[in-house]
BAMAR-598331 format. One record per residue (C-alpha): residue number from 0; x, y, z. Coordinates in pm, 1 decimal, padded with zeros to 6 digits, always signed. Example, Ala and Ser with C-alpha at 12.3 -4.5 7.8 and 13.67 -1.06 7.14 Angstrom:
<pts>
@pos = 0	u = +01230.0	v = -00450.0	w = +00780.0
@pos = 1	u = +01367.0	v = -00106.0	w = +00714.0
</pts>
This chain:
<pts>
@pos = 0	u = +03288.2	v = -01774.1	w = +00336.1
@pos = 1	u = +03045.0	v = -01916.8	w = +00079.7
@pos = 2	u = +02957.2	v = -02205.1	w = +00309.3
@pos = 3	u = +02872.1	v = -01958.6	w = +00585.7
@pos = 4	u = +02649.8	v = -01768.2	w = +00343.9
@pos = 5	u = +02478.7	v = -02090.9	w = +00236.9
@pos = 6	u = +02406.2	v = -02158.6	w = +00602.5
@pos = 7	u = +02221.4	v = -01825.3	w = +00608.2
@pos = 8	u = +02029.8	v = -01868.2	w = +00282.5
@pos = 9	u = +01894.4	v = -02219.2	w = +00342.8
@pos = 10	u = +01711.0	v = -02151.0	w = +00672.4
@pos = 11	u = +01609.4	v = -01810.0	w = +00538.4
@pos = 12	u = +01445.3	v = -01975.8	w = +00238.4
@pos = 13	u = +01267.2	v = -02229.5	w = +00457.1
@pos = 14	u = +01127.5	v = -01957.0	w = +00683.4
@pos = 15	u = +01041.2	v = -01728.4	w = +00391.2
@pos = 16	u = +00857.7	v = -01999.0	w = +00198.3
@pos = 17	u = +00666.9	v = -02104.2	w = +00509.4
@pos = 18	u = +00558.4	v = -01748.1	w = +00594.0
@pos = 19	u = +00460.2	v = -01674.7	w = +00233.1
@pos = 20	u = +00265.0	v = -01997.6	w = +00189.4
@pos = 21	u = +00081.1	v = -01961.1	w = +00519.4
@pos = 22	u = -00001.1	v = -01596.7	w = +00441.7
@pos = 23	u = -00153.2	v = -01696.4	w = +00108.6
@pos = 24	u = -00384.9	v = -01934.7	w = +00295.2
@pos = 25	u = -00531.8	v = -01651.0	w = +00502.5
@pos = 26	u = -00826.5	v = -01620.7	w = +00267.0
@pos = 27	u = -00943.2	v = -01958.4	w = +00399.0
@pos = 28	u = -00790.1	v = -01938.9	w = +00747.3
@pos = 29	u = -00824.3	v = -01577.5	w = +00876.8
@pos = 30	u = -00605.4	v = -01654.8	w = +01178.8
@pos = 31	u = -00308.8	v = -01656.0	w = +00938.3
@pos = 32	u = -00377.5	v = -01308.5	w = +00801.2
@pos = 33	u = -00149.7	v = -01139.7	w = +01054.9
@pos = 34	u = +00143.7	v = -01283.6	w = +00857.3
@pos = 35	u = +00044.7	v = -01061.3	w = +00564.6
@pos = 36	u = +00084.4	v = -00750.3	w = +00778.3
@pos = 37	u = +00458.0	v = -00792.6	w = +00734.5
@pos = 38	u = +00456.9	v = -00851.4	w = +00357.5
@pos = 39	u = +00687.7	v = -00556.3	w = +00278.4
@pos = 40	u = +00936.3	v = -00687.2	w = +00535.9
@pos = 41	u = +00918.3	v = -01040.1	w = +00393.0
@pos = 42	u = +00973.0	v = -00900.7	w = +00042.2
@pos = 43	u = +01274.5	v = -00700.2	w = +00158.9
@pos = 44	u = +01412.0	v = -01007.1	w = +00335.6
@pos = 45	u = +01366.9	v = -01216.0	w = +00019.9
@pos = 46	u = +01563.0	v = -00955.1	w = -00176.6
@pos = 47	u = +01847.3	v = -00976.6	w = +00076.5
@pos = 48	u = +01845.7	v = -01357.0	w = +00047.9
@pos = 49	u = +01863.0	v = -01326.5	w = -00331.0
@pos = 50	u = +02165.6	v = -01099.4	w = -00305.7
@pos = 51	u = +02340.8	v = -01338.4	w = -00067.1
@pos = 52	u = +02255.8	v = -01641.8	w = -00280.9
@pos = 53	u = +02419.2	v = -01476.9	w = -00582.2
@pos = 54	u = +02743.7	v = -01461.6	w = -00385.9
@pos = 55	u = +02721.0	v = -01835.1	w = -00305.6
@pos = 56	u = +02699.2	v = -01916.2	w = -00679.3
@pos = 57	u = +02471.6	v = -02209.3	w = -00601.6
@pos = 58	u = +02208.9	v = -02225.9	w = -00875.8
@pos = 59	u = +01952.1	v = -02400.0	w = -00659.0
@pos = 60	u = +01974.1	v = -02132.6	w = -00391.4
@pos = 61	u = +01965.2	v = -01855.5	w = -00651.5
@pos = 62	u = +01653.0	v = -01995.3	w = -00820.5
@pos = 63	u = +01480.8	v = -02053.8	w = -00487.6
@pos = 64	u = +01557.8	v = -01702.3	w = -00365.1
@pos = 65	u = +01448.7	v = -01552.1	w = -00697.5
@pos = 66	u = +01115.6	v = -01736.3	w = -00684.8
@pos = 67	u = +01056.0	v = -01633.0	w = -00321.8
@pos = 68	u = +01129.6	v = -01269.3	w = -00402.5
@pos = 69	u = +00918.9	v = -01278.1	w = -00719.9
@pos = 70	u = +00611.8	v = -01422.5	w = -00547.0
@pos = 71	u = +00628.5	v = -01171.8	w = -00262.3
@pos = 72	u = +00689.0	v = -00881.6	w = -00500.4
@pos = 73	u = +00381.8	v = -00986.8	w = -00700.5
@pos = 74	u = +00173.4	v = -01003.8	w = -00381.2
@pos = 75	u = +00303.0	v = -00660.6	w = -00284.7
@pos = 76	u = +00206.4	v = -00509.5	w = -00621.2
@pos = 77	u = -00139.0	v = -00669.2	w = -00610.7
@pos = 78	u = -00188.9	v = -00528.3	w = -00261.8
@pos = 79	u = -00130.9	v = -00175.9	w = -00392.8
@pos = 80	u = -00461.9	v = -00190.3	w = -00580.1
@pos = 81	u = -00729.5	v = +00020.6	w = -00420.1
@pos = 82	u = -00510.9	v = +00321.7	w = -00343.6
@pos = 83	u = -00685.8	v = +00655.3	w = -00383.0
@pos = 84	u = -00632.6	v = +00848.3	w = -00705.7
@pos = 85	u = -00441.2	v = +01178.7	w = -00692.9
@pos = 86	u = -00651.9	v = +01489.2	w = -00735.4
@pos = 87	u = -00643.0	v = +01674.7	w = -01069.1
@pos = 88	u = -00397.6	v = +01963.6	w = -01085.7
@pos = 89	u = -00526.8	v = +02281.7	w = -00932.4
@pos = 90	u = -00803.6	v = +02116.0	w = -00732.0
@pos = 91	u = -00851.7	v = +02287.9	w = -00396.7
@pos = 92	u = -00850.7	v = +02107.3	w = -00066.1
@pos = 93	u = -01199.9	v = +02017.6	w = +00045.7
@pos = 94	u = -01116.8	v = +01862.8	w = +00381.6
@pos = 95	u = -00824.9	v = +01757.6	w = +00599.3
@pos = 96	u = -00879.1	v = +01453.8	w = +00821.6
@pos = 97	u = -00661.9	v = +01319.8	w = +01104.2
@pos = 98	u = -00695.4	v = +00978.0	w = +01261.8
@pos = 99	u = -00497.7	v = +00910.9	w = +01578.6
@pos = 100	u = -00502.1	v = +00635.1	w = +01839.1
@pos = 101	u = -00402.6	v = +00837.6	w = +02145.2
@pos = 102	u = -00310.8	v = +00552.2	w = +02378.4
@pos = 103	u = -00096.5	v = +00791.1	w = +02582.1
@pos = 104	u = -00059.9	v = +00924.0	w = +02935.6
@pos = 105	u = -00154.8	v = +01267.1	w = +03064.0
@pos = 106	u = +00208.9	v = +01384.4	w = +03035.9
@pos = 107	u = +00176.6	v = +01390.8	w = +02655.3
@pos = 108	u = -00148.7	v = +01587.7	w = +02636.5
@pos = 109	u = +00017.3	v = +01924.2	w = +02575.1
@pos = 110	u = +00228.8	v = +01794.4	w = +02284.8
@pos = 111	u = -00074.2	v = +01620.7	w = +02132.6
@pos = 112	u = -00285.9	v = +01934.6	w = +02160.7
@pos = 113	u = -00014.1	v = +02144.2	w = +01996.7
@pos = 114	u = +00024.3	v = +01894.7	w = +01712.5
@pos = 115	u = -00348.5	v = +01877.0	w = +01639.7
@pos = 116	u = -00386.3	v = +02255.2	w = +01644.6
@pos = 117	u = -00078.9	v = +02300.8	w = +01424.6
@pos = 118	u = -00202.9	v = +02053.7	w = +01162.9
@pos = 119	u = -00538.8	v = +02233.8	w = +01172.8
@pos = 120	u = -00753.4	v = +01953.9	w = +01032.9
@pos = 121	u = -01123.7	v = +01996.3	w = +00967.1
@pos = 122	u = -01205.1	v = +01663.6	w = +01132.7
@pos = 123	u = -01016.3	v = +01465.7	w = +01396.9
@pos = 124	u = -01098.1	v = +01099.7	w = +01463.2
@pos = 125	u = -00951.5	v = +00974.7	w = +01791.4
@pos = 126	u = -00933.9	v = +00621.5	w = +01927.3
@pos = 127	u = -00874.2	v = +00494.5	w = +02280.9
@pos = 128	u = -00984.5	v = +00819.4	w = +02440.7
@pos = 129	u = -00992.8	v = +00770.7	w = +02817.4
@pos = 130	u = -01105.2	v = +00967.4	w = +03121.1
@pos = 131	u = -00768.0	v = +01137.8	w = +03167.5
@pos = 132	u = -00795.3	v = +01276.9	w = +02811.6
@pos = 133	u = -01084.9	v = +01502.9	w = +02913.4
@pos = 134	u = -00839.5	v = +01791.1	w = +02950.3
@pos = 135	u = -00725.3	v = +01742.5	w = +02589.8
@pos = 136	u = -01082.8	v = +01752.4	w = +02458.6
@pos = 137	u = -01149.4	v = +02067.1	w = +02661.2
@pos = 138	u = -00843.1	v = +02243.1	w = +02520.9
@pos = 139	u = -00946.4	v = +02154.8	w = +02165.3
@pos = 140	u = -01309.1	v = +02263.0	w = +02208.2
@pos = 141	u = -01250.6	v = +02623.4	w = +02098.2
@pos = 142	u = -01119.3	v = +02507.9	w = +01760.9
@pos = 143	u = -01347.5	v = +02205.5	w = +01728.1
@pos = 144	u = -01687.9	v = +02332.0	w = +01836.7
@pos = 145	u = -01865.6	v = +02006.7	w = +01749.3
@pos = 146	u = -01793.9	v = +01671.2	w = +01904.5
@pos = 147	u = -01937.1	v = +01320.9	w = +01913.6
@pos = 148	u = -01834.8	v = +01101.8	w = +02207.7
@pos = 149	u = -01613.1	v = +01149.1	w = +02509.6
@pos = 150	u = -01454.3	v = +00804.1	w = +02550.9
@pos = 151	u = -01333.1	v = +00532.2	w = +02317.0
@pos = 152	u = -01399.9	v = +00665.0	w = +01967.2
@pos = 153	u = -01436.2	v = +01042.7	w = +01947.2
@pos = 154	u = -01498.6	v = +01264.8	w = +01644.3
@pos = 155	u = -01407.7	v = +01635.0	w = +01656.4
@pos = 156	u = -01530.5	v = +01865.9	w = +01381.6
@pos = 157	u = -01517.2	v = +02228.1	w = +01277.0
@pos = 158	u = -01841.4	v = +02170.0	w = +01088.8
@pos = 159	u = -02185.9	v = +02130.5	w = +01235.2
@pos = 160	u = -02289.1	v = +01774.1	w = +01311.6
@pos = 161	u = -02642.3	v = +01702.4	w = +01193.9
@pos = 162	u = -02669.7	v = +01336.0	w = +01298.4
@pos = 163	u = -02455.7	v = +01075.8	w = +01471.5
@pos = 164	u = -02455.0	v = +00720.5	w = +01600.9
@pos = 165	u = -02238.9	v = +00425.9	w = +01702.2
@pos = 166	u = -02201.2	v = +00051.7	w = +01659.1
@pos = 167	u = -02096.7	v = -00156.5	w = +01957.0
@pos = 168	u = -01942.9	v = -00499.8	w = +01950.3
@pos = 169	u = -02231.0	v = -00741.8	w = +02024.7
@pos = 170	u = -02025.1	v = -00947.3	w = +02267.1
@pos = 171	u = -01948.1	v = -00651.3	w = +02492.1
@pos = 172	u = -02040.4	v = -00279.8	w = +02520.7
@pos = 173	u = -01734.5	v = -00159.3	w = +02328.6
@pos = 174	u = -01747.9	v = +00079.7	w = +02034.3
@pos = 175	u = -01606.3	v = -00033.4	w = +01703.8
@pos = 176	u = -01772.0	v = +00237.3	w = +01490.7
@pos = 177	u = -01882.6	v = +00593.3	w = +01560.4
@pos = 178	u = -02022.9	v = +00809.2	w = +01283.0
@pos = 179	u = -02129.8	v = +01166.6	w = +01228.6
@pos = 180	u = -02293.8	v = +01350.2	w = +00940.0
@pos = 181	u = -02144.9	v = +01694.3	w = +00880.2
@pos = 182	u = -02284.1	v = +02002.5	w = +00711.9
@pos = 183	u = -01980.4	v = +02120.5	w = +00515.7
@pos = 184	u = -02098.6	v = +02454.4	w = +00381.1
@pos = 185	u = -02426.6	v = +02300.7	w = +00270.7
@pos = 186	u = -02270.1	v = +01974.9	w = +00151.2
@pos = 187	u = -02335.5	v = +01660.0	w = +00355.6
@pos = 188	u = -02035.6	v = +01442.2	w = +00434.0
@pos = 189	u = -02041.5	v = +01139.4	w = +00661.4
@pos = 190	u = -01738.6	v = +01067.8	w = +00881.0
@pos = 191	u = -01698.7	v = +00717.5	w = +01019.0
@pos = 192	u = -01447.6	v = +00642.0	w = +01292.8
@pos = 193	u = -01335.5	v = +00281.2	w = +01335.5
@pos = 194	u = -01135.6	v = +00086.8	w = +01592.6
@pos = 195	u = -01126.3	v = -00284.0	w = +01515.1
@pos = 196	u = -00999.7	v = -00584.2	w = +01710.1
@pos = 197	u = -00636.4	v = -00689.5	w = +01696.7
@pos = 198	u = -00526.0	v = -00967.1	w = +01458.2
@pos = 199	u = -00439.0	v = -01199.4	w = +01745.1
@pos = 200	u = -00814.1	v = -01239.6	w = +01796.0
@pos = 201	u = -00903.8	v = -01321.7	w = +01433.1
@pos = 202	u = -01264.9	v = -01423.6	w = +01494.7
@pos = 203	u = -01336.5	v = -01096.0	w = +01671.4
@pos = 204	u = -01153.8	v = -00899.5	w = +01402.8
@pos = 205	u = -01355.6	v = -01070.5	w = +01129.4
@pos = 206	u = -01679.1	v = -00990.4	w = +01312.5
@pos = 207	u = -01572.1	v = -00624.8	w = +01349.9
@pos = 208	u = -01482.4	v = -00581.6	w = +00982.0
@pos = 209	u = -01810.9	v = -00743.2	w = +00881.0
@pos = 210	u = -02002.4	v = -00497.8	w = +01100.5
@pos = 211	u = -01812.2	v = -00205.8	w = +00947.5
@pos = 212	u = -01860.6	v = -00337.7	w = +00592.9
@pos = 213	u = -02234.3	v = -00388.6	w = +00641.5
@pos = 214	u = -02268.0	v = -00036.8	w = +00780.2
@pos = 215	u = -02074.7	v = +00122.8	w = +00492.2
@pos = 216	u = -02276.3	v = -00064.3	w = +00229.8
@pos = 217	u = -02597.7	v = +00082.7	w = +00371.1
@pos = 218	u = -02472.3	v = +00440.3	w = +00329.0
@pos = 219	u = -02490.9	v = +00667.5	w = +00025.3
@pos = 220	u = -02321.2	v = +00991.2	w = -00069.7
@pos = 221	u = -01983.2	v = +01124.4	w = +00037.1
@pos = 222	u = -01824.1	v = +00899.4	w = +00298.3
@pos = 223	u = -01490.5	v = +00896.5	w = +00482.3
@pos = 224	u = -01380.6	v = +00612.3	w = +00709.4
@pos = 225	u = -01080.6	v = +00674.5	w = +00934.8
@pos = 226	u = -00930.8	v = +00488.8	w = +01227.2
@pos = 227	u = -00716.1	v = +00213.9	w = +01370.9
@pos = 228	u = -00799.4	v = -00093.1	w = +01162.5
@pos = 229	u = -00537.4	v = -00311.7	w = +01331.7
@pos = 230	u = -00453.9	v = -00455.6	w = +00989.6
@pos = 231	u = -00243.9	v = -00340.2	w = +00696.0
@pos = 232	u = -00324.9	v = -00296.5	w = +00324.6
@pos = 233	u = -00156.4	v = -00630.6	w = +00251.7
@pos = 234	u = -00405.1	v = -00840.5	w = +00449.2
@pos = 235	u = -00683.9	v = -01030.6	w = +00274.6
@pos = 236	u = -00927.2	v = -00884.2	w = +00527.2
@pos = 237	u = -00860.7	v = -00518.6	w = +00448.5
@pos = 238	u = -00838.8	v = -00584.8	w = +00072.5
@pos = 239	u = -01177.1	v = -00758.1	w = +00091.3
@pos = 240	u = -01323.4	v = -00462.0	w = +00282.2
@pos = 241	u = -01201.1	v = -00216.0	w = +00018.0
@pos = 242	u = -01326.1	v = -00431.5	w = -00269.9
@pos = 243	u = -01667.5	v = -00487.1	w = -00112.3
@pos = 244	u = -01727.7	v = -00121.0	w = -00024.6
@pos = 245	u = -01552.6	v = +00046.0	w = -00319.1
@pos = 246	u = -01370.5	v = +00280.4	w = -00081.3
@pos = 247	u = -01026.6	v = +00412.4	w = -00173.1
@pos = 248	u = -00724.7	v = +00379.5	w = +00057.9
@pos = 249	u = -00508.8	v = +00678.9	w = +00152.5
@pos = 250	u = -00226.8	v = +00510.8	w = +00346.7
@pos = 251	u = -00025.6	v = +00229.5	w = +00192.7
@pos = 252	u = +00337.8	v = +00271.9	w = +00295.0
@pos = 253	u = +00339.0	v = +00499.7	w = +00601.1
@pos = 254	u = +00400.6	v = +00271.1	w = +00897.7
@pos = 255	u = +00215.8	v = +00378.6	w = +01211.3
@pos = 256	u = +00273.6	v = +00104.4	w = +01471.3
@pos = 257	u = +00443.7	v = +00027.6	w = +01708.7
@pos = 258	u = +00587.1	v = +00363.5	w = +01812.0
@pos = 259	u = +00680.8	v = +00229.5	w = +02155.6
@pos = 260	u = +00684.7	v = -00080.2	w = +02373.2
@pos = 261	u = +00611.0	v = +00015.1	w = +02733.9
@pos = 262	u = +00864.0	v = +00293.0	w = +02794.9
@pos = 263	u = +01093.3	v = +00210.1	w = +02501.8
@pos = 264	u = +01051.3	v = +00413.7	w = +02185.4
@pos = 265	u = +01049.2	v = +00211.2	w = +01862.9
@pos = 266	u = +01039.8	v = +00268.3	w = +01489.7
@pos = 267	u = +00699.4	v = +00166.5	w = +01344.9
@pos = 268	u = +00695.6	v = -00118.5	w = +01093.4
@pos = 269	u = +00331.0	v = -00169.1	w = +00989.4
@pos = 270	u = +00056.0	v = +00059.7	w = +00856.5
@pos = 271	u = -00238.9	v = -00026.7	w = +01079.8
@pos = 272	u = -00397.3	v = +00321.7	w = +01078.4
@pos = 273	u = -00571.5	v = +00443.9	w = +00765.8
@pos = 274	u = -00823.5	v = +00666.0	w = +00592.6
@pos = 275	u = -01065.8	v = +00542.3	w = +00325.6
@pos = 276	u = -01298.7	v = +00756.0	w = +00116.1
@pos = 277	u = -01576.4	v = +00713.4	w = -00138.1
@pos = 278	u = -01544.4	v = +00793.5	w = -00507.8
@pos = 279	u = -01641.7	v = +01157.7	w = -00452.5
@pos = 280	u = -01290.3	v = +01223.6	w = -00323.2
@pos = 281	u = -00932.7	v = +01224.0	w = -00450.7
@pos = 282	u = -00605.2	v = +01268.6	w = -00266.2
@pos = 283	u = -00401.2	v = +01583.8	w = -00224.5
@pos = 284	u = -00152.6	v = +01403.3	w = -00004.7
@pos = 285	u = -00108.5	v = +01179.0	w = +00297.7
@pos = 286	u = +00144.6	v = +01205.2	w = +00577.9
@pos = 287	u = +00201.5	v = +01085.6	w = +00931.0
@pos = 288	u = +00259.5	v = +01267.0	w = +01255.6
@pos = 289	u = +00558.1	v = +01257.5	w = +01493.4
@pos = 290	u = +00602.9	v = +01053.5	w = +01808.7
@pos = 291	u = +00363.9	v = +01192.0	w = +02069.2
@pos = 292	u = +00381.5	v = +00928.0	w = +02340.0
@pos = 293	u = +00130.1	v = +00686.9	w = +02189.4
@pos = 294	u = +00221.2	v = +00349.4	w = +02041.5
@pos = 295	u = +00061.4	v = +00476.6	w = +01719.4
@pos = 296	u = +00127.2	v = +00782.9	w = +01511.5
@pos = 297	u = -00135.1	v = +00994.2	w = +01344.9
@pos = 298	u = -00230.5	v = +00978.3	w = +00977.4
@pos = 299	u = -00313.8	v = +01308.0	w = +00806.3
@pos = 300	u = -00509.3	v = +01294.0	w = +00479.1
@pos = 301	u = -00593.0	v = +01588.3	w = +00252.4
@pos = 302	u = -00899.9	v = +01529.9	w = +00035.8
@pos = 303	u = -01021.2	v = +01707.5	w = -00275.6
@pos = 304	u = -01384.7	v = +01687.1	w = -00381.2
@pos = 305	u = -01420.9	v = +01563.6	w = -00739.0
@pos = 306	u = -01788.9	v = +01466.4	w = -00747.0
@pos = 307	u = -02094.1	v = +01614.0	w = -00578.6
@pos = 308	u = -02316.0	v = +01414.2	w = -00346.2
@pos = 309	u = -02570.5	v = +01188.5	w = -00506.8
</pts>
């Protein structure tokens, strides 16, 4: 029995050490950063290996498993920095924001419409909006009188939009950022929708995050960035974005992808969808939506205003 367990621990340690070491090199080799997306899973796996190694009673395996778990746990705790602060007790909700990549067919439009109307957000940021989603936008238009965009990135708002714009990827006419300035009862708030490249194209993803970072750094006042970042809070890339911009992260542990593979429904394992906000905001809570046919699920963030615009 113990020999069989040792045969599990040894290859597990080799794989775990390799994944951890390569992930830590992502700061110098961005192509490796996708390994950090799964840091919580690697940490959980290291804990399982530690438990099994204790049963084997082999000191070398126990020490190795303990070190692997300790390093990954430390990386996990460091990655939690940058999370948004909770709002002070009694602070009223200033705004509710939803971000949702609606990569879904027309058969799911009714369920998506019902969900969005039930949640009753002030602002909805949609990604991967296509021609067949026109019906969805039409059905939402009575509630969301103001809209920016009709394909790709789309922002829906209950508040009047005073200015808007977009940033396209230089290499092709594809939106990676769409923004809108809102008049929220006389208070200006800027909403930025983002949809960045996937990690399997690291050079393109790095270029996208640089474009988003440069844009954010040029802005002032109350700012909210929401979208499909295609990277998790544990990646060097997203941690660098948060540190450079000073924005606070709303979603750390709610996994949002993949909800399906082709026609097979799955349980999501990584948090690629997120909301970030400037220091004028604090959190009243974050949650995720149900399965609605997309391979993502929505993130719902409630924001309290704690500082006025500068």
